[in-house]
C-alpha positions as CSV (number, residue, x, y, z in Angstrom):
1,M,79.9,68.8,179.7
2,H,77.5,71.7,178.8
3,P,78.0,73.5,175.5
4,V,79.7,76.9,175.3
5,W,80.0,79.5,172.5
6,H,82.9,79.2,170.1
7,R,84.6,82.5,169.0
8,H,88.0,83.2,167.5
9,Q,90.1,86.3,167.8
10,R,93.5,87.2,166.5
11,L,96.1,88.9,168.6
12,L,99.0,90.3,166.5
13,L,102.5,90.1,168.0
14,F,105.4,91.3,165.8
15,P,106.5,89.1,164.4
16,L,104.3,86.6,166.1
17,L,100.5,86.3,166.1
18,F,98.3,84.9,168.9
19,L,95.3,83.2,167.4
20,F,92.9,82.4,170.0
21,G,89.6,80.5,169.7
22,A,87.6,79.1,172.5
23,A,85.8,75.9,173.1
24,A,85.1,73.7,176.1
25,A,86.3,70.3,174.7
26,A,89.7,69.0,175.8
27,P,92.3,68.1,173.2
28,S,92.2,64.7,171.6
29,D,95.5,63.6,173.1
30,H,94.2,63.9,176.6
31,P,92.8,60.7,178.3
32,P,89.0,60.5,177.9
33,L,87.1,61.8,180.8
34,A,84.0,59.7,181.5
35,A,81.0,61.2,183.2
36,T,79.9,59.9,186.4
37,P,76.2,58.7,186.2
38,D,75.5,58.8,189.9
39,Y,75.9,62.6,190.3
40,V,74.4,65.6,188.3
41,P,74.5,69.2,189.7
42,P,71.0,70.2,190.9
43,D,69.0,72.3,188.5
44,Y,69.3,75.5,190.4
45,L,73.0,75.3,190.0
46,R,72.9,74.5,186.2
47,K,70.5,77.3,185.2
48,P,71.9,80.8,184.4
49,P,71.1,83.3,187.2
50,T,68.0,85.4,187.3
51,V,68.7,89.1,187.9
52,P,66.4,90.5,190.6
53,P,64.7,93.8,190.0
54,Q,66.9,95.8,192.3
55,L,70.0,94.8,190.4
56,S,68.6,95.3,186.9
57,Q,68.4,99.0,186.3
58,K,70.3,98.5,183.1
59,P,70.2,95.8,180.5
60,P,72.5,92.9,181.7
61,R,75.7,92.0,180.0
62,L,75.5,88.1,179.3
63,I,78.8,86.4,179.1
64,T,80.1,82.9,178.7
65,I,83.5,81.8,180.1
66,A,84.8,81.4,176.4
67,E,83.9,85.0,175.7
68,A,85.6,86.2,179.0
69,I,88.8,84.4,178.0
70,E,88.7,85.8,174.5
71,T,88.1,89.3,175.8
72,A,90.9,89.0,178.3
73,L,93.4,87.7,175.7
74,R,92.4,90.6,173.4
75,K,92.3,93.5,175.9
76,N,94.2,92.5,178.9
77,L,97.0,95.0,179.6
78,D,99.6,92.5,180.7
79,I,99.1,90.6,177.3
80,A,99.6,94.0,175.6
81,I,102.9,94.5,177.5
82,Q,104.1,91.1,176.5
83,R,103.3,91.8,172.8
84,E,105.4,94.9,172.8
85,A,108.2,92.9,174.5
86,V,108.1,90.4,171.7
87,R,108.1,93.1,169.1
88,Q,111.1,94.8,170.7
89,R,113.0,91.5,170.7
90,D,112.3,90.8,167.1
91,F,113.5,94.3,166.2
92,A,116.8,93.4,168.1
93,Q,117.2,90.5,165.8
94,S,117.3,92.9,162.8
95,I,119.8,95.1,164.6
96,A,122.2,92.1,165.2
97,L,122.1,91.5,161.5
98,L,123.6,94.9,160.8
99,S,127.2,93.6,160.8
100,F,126.4,91.1,158.0
101,E,124.5,93.7,155.9
102,P,126.2,94.8,152.6
103,S,127.4,98.4,152.8
104,L,128.0,101.0,150.0
105,Q,130.4,103.9,150.5
106,L,130.9,106.8,148.1
107,G,133.6,109.4,148.3
108,I,134.6,112.6,146.5
109,S,137.2,115.2,147.3
110,R,139.2,118.1,145.8
111,N,142.6,119.3,146.9
112,K,143.8,122.6,145.5
113,S,147.2,124.1,146.4
114,K,149.8,126.6,145.2
115,Q,153.4,125.7,146.5
116,P,157.1,125.8,145.6
117,P,158.7,122.7,144.3
118,A,160.0,120.0,146.7
119,T,162.7,118.6,144.5
120,S,164.8,119.7,141.5
121,L,162.5,117.6,139.3
122,D,159.6,119.6,140.2
123,G,161.1,123.1,139.3
124,R,163.6,125.7,140.2
125,P,163.9,127.8,143.4
126,G,161.7,130.8,143.5
127,Q,158.9,129.3,141.4
128,V,155.4,128.6,142.7
129,F,153.3,126.0,141.0
130,P,149.4,125.7,141.3
131,S,148.0,122.2,141.7
132,T,144.5,120.6,141.7
133,I,143.8,117.0,142.6
134,D,140.3,115.6,142.3
135,S,139.3,112.1,143.6
136,W,136.2,110.0,143.6
137,S,135.6,106.4,144.7
138,V,133.0,103.7,145.3
139,R,133.3,100.9,147.8
140,I,131.1,97.8,148.3
141,S,131.7,95.6,151.3
142,E,130.2,92.7,153.1
143,Q,131.0,90.4,155.9
144,L,129.8,86.8,155.4
145,P,128.6,84.4,158.2
146,T,132.0,82.7,157.9
147,A,133.5,86.0,159.1
148,T,135.0,86.5,155.6
149,R,135.2,90.2,154.7
150,L,134.8,91.0,151.0
151,S,135.3,94.4,149.5
152,L,135.3,95.9,146.0
153,D,136.9,99.3,145.7
154,F,136.8,101.5,142.6
155,S,139.0,104.6,143.0
156,N,139.7,107.4,140.6
157,G,141.8,110.4,140.6
158,R,142.6,113.4,138.4
159,S,145.7,115.7,138.9
160,D,146.1,119.0,137.1
161,S,149.7,120.2,137.9
162,S,152.5,122.2,136.1
163,L,155.2,120.5,138.3
164,G,158.2,119.2,136.4
165,S,157.8,115.7,138.0
166,A,154.1,115.5,136.8
167,V,153.5,112.7,134.2
168,A,151.3,115.1,132.3
169,P,149.7,118.4,133.1
170,L,146.4,116.7,133.2
171,F,146.5,113.0,134.3
172,Y,143.9,110.4,135.3
173,R,144.5,107.3,137.5
174,S,142.0,104.5,138.2
175,T,142.2,101.4,140.3
176,L,139.7,98.4,140.7
177,M,140.7,96.3,143.7
178,V,139.1,93.2,145.2
179,T,140.1,92.4,148.9
180,V,139.4,89.3,150.9
181,S,140.1,89.1,154.7
182,Q,139.6,85.8,156.6
183,P,140.2,85.1,160.4
184,L,141.7,81.8,160.8
185,L,141.8,81.4,164.6
186,Q,140.1,83.9,166.9
187,G,136.8,85.2,165.7
188,F,136.2,82.0,163.5
189,S,134.6,78.6,164.0
190,L,133.6,75.9,161.5
191,N,130.0,75.9,162.9
192,N,129.7,79.7,162.5
193,H,128.6,80.0,166.1
194,V,131.4,82.4,167.0
195,Q,130.9,84.8,164.2
196,W,127.1,84.5,164.3
197,A,126.9,85.0,168.0
198,P,125.3,88.3,168.1
199,V,122.4,87.1,165.9
200,L,122.1,83.9,168.0
201,R,121.9,85.9,171.2
202,A,119.1,88.1,169.7
203,R,117.3,85.0,168.5
204,F,117.5,83.5,172.0
205,D,116.1,86.7,173.4
206,S,113.2,86.6,170.9
207,E,112.4,83.0,171.7
208,V,112.4,83.7,175.5
209,A,110.0,86.7,174.9
210,R,107.7,84.3,173.0
211,E,107.7,81.9,175.8
212,N,107.1,84.6,178.4
213,A,104.1,85.7,176.3
214,R,102.7,82.2,176.2
215,L,103.2,82.0,179.9
216,Q,101.4,85.3,180.4
217,A,98.6,84.1,178.2
218,I,98.2,80.9,180.4
219,T,98.4,83.1,183.6
220,T,95.7,85.4,182.1
221,I,93.4,82.5,181.2
222,K,93.8,81.0,184.7
223,A,93.1,84.3,186.4
224,T,90.1,85.0,184.1
225,E,88.7,81.6,184.8
226,D,89.0,81.9,188.5
227,L,87.3,85.4,188.4
228,Y,84.6,84.1,186.3
229,W,83.9,81.2,188.6
230,N,84.0,83.5,191.5
231,L,81.3,85.6,189.9
232,V,79.3,82.4,189.3
233,L,79.8,81.4,193.0
234,S,78.5,84.9,194.1
235,W,75.4,84.7,191.9
236,K,74.6,81.1,192.9
237,A,75.2,81.8,196.6
238,Y,72.8,84.7,196.3
239,E,70.2,82.4,194.7
240,V,70.7,79.9,197.5
241,K,70.1,82.7,200.0
242,R,67.0,83.8,198.1
243,S,65.8,80.2,198.2
244,A,66.4,80.3,202.0
245,Y,64.5,83.5,202.2
246,A,61.6,82.0,200.3
247,L,61.5,79.1,202.7
248,A,61.5,81.6,205.7
249,E,58.6,83.5,203.9
250,K,56.6,80.3,203.5
251,Q,57.3,79.1,207.0
252,L,56.0,82.6,208.3
253,E,52.9,82.3,206.2
254,L,52.3,78.8,207.5
255,T,52.9,79.9,211.0
256,R,50.3,82.6,210.7
257,R,47.8,80.2,209.4
258,Q,48.5,77.8,212.4
259,I,48.1,80.7,214.8
260,A,44.8,81.8,213.1
261,A,43.6,78.2,213.4
262,G,44.4,78.4,217.2
263,L,47.0,75.6,216.8
264,L,50.1,77.8,217.8
265,A,50.7,80.6,220.2
266,E,51.3,84.2,218.9
267,A,54.8,84.0,220.1
268,E,55.7,81.5,217.4
269,S,55.4,84.2,214.7
270,I,58.2,86.1,216.3
271,R,60.7,83.3,215.6
272,S,59.6,83.0,211.9
273,E,59.8,86.8,211.5
274,S,63.3,86.9,213.1
275,T,64.5,84.2,210.7
276,L,63.1,86.1,207.7
277,A,64.7,89.4,208.8
278,R,68.0,87.7,209.2
279,N,67.8,86.3,205.7
280,Q,66.8,89.6,204.4
281,V,70.0,91.2,205.8
282,D,72.1,88.4,204.5
283,L,70.7,89.1,201.0
284,L,72.2,92.6,201.0
285,T,75.6,91.2,201.9
286,Y,75.3,88.7,199.0
287,E,74.3,91.5,196.6
288,A,77.4,93.4,197.4
289,A,79.5,90.3,196.9
290,I,78.1,89.9,193.3
291,E,79.2,93.4,192.5
292,D,82.6,92.9,193.9
293,A,83.1,89.8,191.9
294,A,81.8,91.4,188.8
295,D,84.1,94.5,189.2
296,R,87.2,92.2,189.5
297,L,86.3,90.4,186.3
298,R,85.5,93.6,184.5
299,Q,89.0,94.9,185.5
300,Q,90.6,91.7,184.2
301,L,88.7,92.1,180.9
302,N,89.6,95.7,180.7
303,L,86.0,96.6,179.9
304,P,85.1,100.2,178.8
305,A,83.7,102.3,181.6
306,A,80.2,102.4,180.1
307,E,79.9,98.6,180.6
308,W,80.7,98.7,184.3
309,E,77.2,99.8,185.2
310,Q,75.6,96.8,183.5
311,P,74.9,93.7,185.5
312,L,77.4,91.0,184.5
313,I,75.6,87.7,184.1
314,P,77.6,84.5,183.6
315,L,75.9,82.0,181.3
316,D,78.1,79.0,182.2
317,S,77.4,76.9,185.3
318,P,79.8,74.5,187.0
319,S,79.8,71.1,185.7
320,F,81.2,67.9,187.1
321,T,83.5,65.6,185.3
322,P,85.8,63.3,187.4
323,V,89.4,63.3,186.4
324,A,91.8,60.5,187.1
325,I,95.3,60.9,185.6
326,P,98.4,59.3,187.0
327,F,101.3,61.4,188.1
328,G,103.7,60.0,185.5
329,T,101.4,61.2,182.8
330,V,101.0,64.8,184.0
331,W,104.8,64.8,184.7
332,E,105.7,64.0,181.1
333,R,103.3,66.6,179.8
334,A,104.7,69.2,182.1
335,L,108.2,68.4,180.8
336,S,107.2,69.0,177.2
337,A,104.7,71.9,177.7
338,R,105.9,74.2,180.6
339,P,107.2,77.5,179.1
340,E,109.6,77.9,182.0
341,L,111.4,74.7,181.1
342,K,111.7,75.9,177.5
343,N,113.2,79.2,178.7
344,L,115.7,77.3,180.9
345,K,116.7,75.3,177.7
346,I,117.2,78.5,175.9
347,D,119.4,79.8,178.8
348,L,121.5,76.7,178.5
349,Q,121.9,77.3,174.8
350,R,122.8,80.9,175.4
351,D,125.4,80.1,178.1
352,S,126.9,77.2,175.9
353,L,127.4,79.9,173.2
354,A,129.0,82.2,175.6
355,L,131.5,79.4,176.6
356,E,132.2,78.7,173.0
357,V,132.9,82.3,172.2
358,A,135.0,82.7,175.4
359,R,137.2,79.8,174.6
360,N,137.7,81.1,171.0
361,S,139.0,84.4,172.4
362,L,141.8,82.5,174.0
363,L,143.2,81.7,170.6
364,P,145.7,84.1,168.8
365,S,144.4,86.4,166.2
366,L,145.6,85.2,162.7
367,N,144.1,87.0,159.7
368,L,144.8,86.1,156.0
369,T,144.5,89.0,153.7
370,S,144.7,89.0,149.9
371,S,143.9,91.6,147.2
372,L,144.0,91.8,143.5
373,A,144.0,95.2,141.7
374,A,143.8,96.4,138.1
375,I,145.4,99.8,137.6
376,G,145.2,102.2,134.7
377,G,146.6,105.8,134.2
378,D,146.6,108.2,131.2
379,K,146.1,111.7,130.3
380,D,142.6,110.6,128.9
381,Y,140.1,109.2,131.4
382,T,138.7,106.7,128.9
383,A,142.2,105.4,128.2
384,A,142.8,104.9,131.9
385,L,139.6,102.9,132.3
386,D,140.6,100.8,129.2
387,Q,143.8,99.9,130.9
388,V,141.9,98.8,134.0
389,G,139.6,96.7,131.8
390,S,142.5,95.0,129.9
391,L,144.5,94.4,133.1
392,S,147.5,96.1,131.4
393,G,148.5,97.3,134.9
394,W,147.9,95.1,138.0
395,Q,149.1,94.2,141.5
396,W,148.4,91.4,144.0
397,T,149.1,91.0,147.7
398,V,148.9,88.2,150.2
399,G,149.6,88.6,153.9
400,L,149.1,87.2,157.3
401,D,148.5,89.3,160.4
402,F,149.2,87.8,163.8
403,S,148.6,89.1,167.3
404,W,148.3,87.4,170.7
405,Q,147.8,88.1,174.3
406,P,149.7,85.4,176.1
407,L,148.2,86.0,179.6
408,G,144.7,86.0,178.3
409,I,143.3,87.4,181.6
410,A,140.1,88.7,180.3
411,A,139.6,85.7,178.0
412,R,140.1,83.2,180.8
413,G,137.7,85.2,183.1
414,A,135.1,85.0,180.4
415,V,135.5,81.2,180.2
416,R,135.1,80.8,183.9
417,S,132.1,83.1,184.0
418,A,130.5,81.0,181.1
419,Q,131.2,77.7,182.9
420,A,129.6,79.2,186.1
421,G,126.6,80.1,184.0
422,L,126.2,76.6,182.7
423,R,126.3,75.2,186.2
424,Q,123.8,77.7,187.3
425,D,121.5,76.7,184.4
426,A,121.7,73.0,185.6
427,L,120.8,74.1,189.2
428,Q,118.0,76.3,187.9
429,R,116.6,73.5,186.0
430,E,116.8,71.1,188.9
431,L,115.1,73.7,191.2
432,K,112.3,74.3,188.6
433,L,111.7,70.5,188.2
434,T,111.4,70.3,192.0
435,Q,108.9,73.2,192.0
436,I,106.9,71.6,189.1
437,R,106.8,68.3,190.9
438,L,105.4,69.9,193.9
439,E,102.9,71.9,191.9
440,L,101.7,68.8,190.0
441,R,101.3,66.8,193.2
442,M,99.3,69.5,195.0
443,A,97.2,70.0,191.9
444,L,96.3,66.4,191.6
445,R,95.7,66.2,195.4
446,S,93.5,69.3,195.3
447,L,91.5,67.9,192.4
448,Q,91.0,64.5,194.2
449,I,89.9,66.3,197.4
450,A,87.6,68.6,195.5
451,E,86.0,65.5,193.7
452,R,85.4,63.9,197.2
453,K,84.0,67.1,198.5
454,V,81.4,67.2,195.7
455,Y,80.1,63.7,196.6
456,A,80.1,64.5,200.3
457,A,78.4,67.9,199.8
458,A,75.8,66.5,197.4
459,K,75.0,63.7,199.9
460,S,74.8,66.3,202.8
461,R,72.5,68.5,200.8
462,D,70.1,65.6,199.9
463,L,70.0,64.6,203.6
464,A,69.3,68.2,204.6
465,E,66.4,68.4,202.0
466,R,64.9,65.2,203.4
467,S,65.4,66.4,207.0
468,L,63.6,69.7,206.2
469,E,60.7,67.8,204.7
470,V,60.4,65.6,207.8
471,E,60.6,68.6,210.2
472,Q,58.0,70.5,208.2
473,R,55.6,67.5,208.5
474,R,56.4,67.4,212.2
475,F,55.5,71.2,212.4
476,L,52.2,70.6,210.7
477,N,51.5,67.9,213.3
478,N,52.5,70.2,216.1
479,I,55.3,68.0,217.0
480,S,58.0,70.5,216.2
481,D,58.2,74.3,216.4
482,N,59.6,77.2,214.4
483,F,63.0,77.2,216.1
484,K,63.7,73.6,214.9
485,V,62.3,74.3,211.5
486,A,64.6,77.4,211.1
487,Q,67.5,75.4,212.4
488,V,67.0,72.7,209.8
489,Q,66.4,75.4,207.0
490,G,69.8,76.9,208.0
491,E,71.5,73.5,207.8
492,L,70.0,73.1,204.3
493,E,71.3,76.4,203.2
494,V,74.8,75.6,204.5
495,A,74.6,72.2,202.7
496,R,73.7,73.9,199.4
497,Q,76.4,76.5,199.8
498,A,78.9,73.7,200.5
499,E,77.9,71.8,197.4
500,L,78.2,75.0,195.3
501,Q,81.6,75.8,196.6
502,A,82.7,72.2,196.1
503,L,81.7,72.4,192.4
504,I,83.4,75.8,192.0
505,D,86.5,74.4,193.7
506,H,86.5,71.3,191.4
507,E,86.3,73.7,188.2
508,K,89.3,75.6,189.6
509,A,91.2,72.4,190.5
510,R,90.9,71.2,187.0
511,S,92.3,74.3,185.5
512,D,95.0,74.4,188.1
513,L,96.2,70.9,187.0
514,L,96.2,72.1,183.3
515,R,98.1,75.2,184.3
516,A,100.6,73.1,186.2
517,T,101.2,71.0,183.1
518,G,101.4,74.0,180.8
519,E,98.6,72.7,178.7
520,L,95.8,75.2,179.6
521,L,95.8,76.9,176.2
522,E,95.5,73.7,174.4
523,A,92.9,72.3,176.8
524,R,90.6,75.3,176.0
525,N,91.2,74.7,172.2
526,L,93.3,78.0,172.2
527,T,96.2,77.8,169.6
528,F,99.4,79.8,170.0
529,E,101.0,80.5,166.6
530,L,103.9,82.5,165.6
531,R,103.7,84.3,162.2
532,Q,105.7,86.9,160.6
533,G,104.0,90.3,161.0
534,S,104.6,93.9,160.3
């Protein structure tokens, strides 16, 4: 295989990071691909194209296929969209953790009133007593992954009242309470899946976004390679046509010499000039095809507007390496590497979680609640706090709360819906496996046909070159004429174009097979890593 440039470019996805580097060598875990000694692409197909003067008003932009892939992964808009999708899903994970995040609550209030006594202990009829009640509190609470709810409350109050029932005109009361609440049936599972379900769903969404980003990267690489080889095809086809034009020019010059020597009639020059003119018209069509192919690649690479006026020159040429891989090997690779299958596995996990949560909702709600409080009260705030610290006043409570919906209509519907989702997941996987099997068989078949076409086209081109040599000697010996020479020249051009097309098809077929197995990134020595980002 011909050498290519090596470059590395990082693409940040929050919180994942694409690290892309490029090289032409296949991964070491792939079967070795032995070169075939009996076929080497001709020199005119292996050399970089030469830009003709009419197409070189500005300095050309030289680009390898590795650089094209790197630029596409770094600038392609579809990749940028997937990057933002992954970032959004990762933020959703943080949002799902909100219910498990500790919370701090502060409260302060004042109640001021002036009212008659409510009982004889408060005072006599006709009296009005002013009253001021101040309160302040701190609460820290947290829900654990086990669905246990913990809370610590520290509440304080100060009352300033002249009512007869008041303990003292100025009285302080403080309470420190620890409360634990634990669901025992509904909302609880020993594996923590039910209570952790929102976080797990967000995590599944994030994993799906990552696999979709990887799939988009594979799609982008495949599209970039195809567009690159289309540009190579356009340039090489143009060079084949220029070679045909040069042969027509040489034939016209030879014809004129033959006419000048009296060996041919004047009419023979008309046929040669006609062939030359036809080739000249075709050159204009091929020039337009080059720009069309270049514009499509520029769009894929999202190049700046200033670079669209530069001729885009591909430095890599098609090589030929026969590939012989049995179907069983590529099938196993596809099962382990295809992003779609990984997404279906995640869907199965998501629906299994939904079924587990739905079945849990069929259970009654039974919550165990317990609390322990230390209480203090005195006309001096410090003394009230000392009572709290010494546990001179305390209380504890233990209780069970039970509720049940015996019909469970909504819960049973959720169970059936989740079961249907699991059956759908199985069918989706079966369908995807059938599609992958078809893609792999078609890719292998296309690769085999492309390889055979290369050999056949190379043989056809060799015979056409030899036929042209014979026909030119016959022309020099006045055994042939310009019509036959032009006909054989046309056959040579067709054979060269066919060989070029076969080589490009073989390059595309190889990448088609790698895309079908899901290994295109690894085969191009591009790594896909997930890292925490900011």
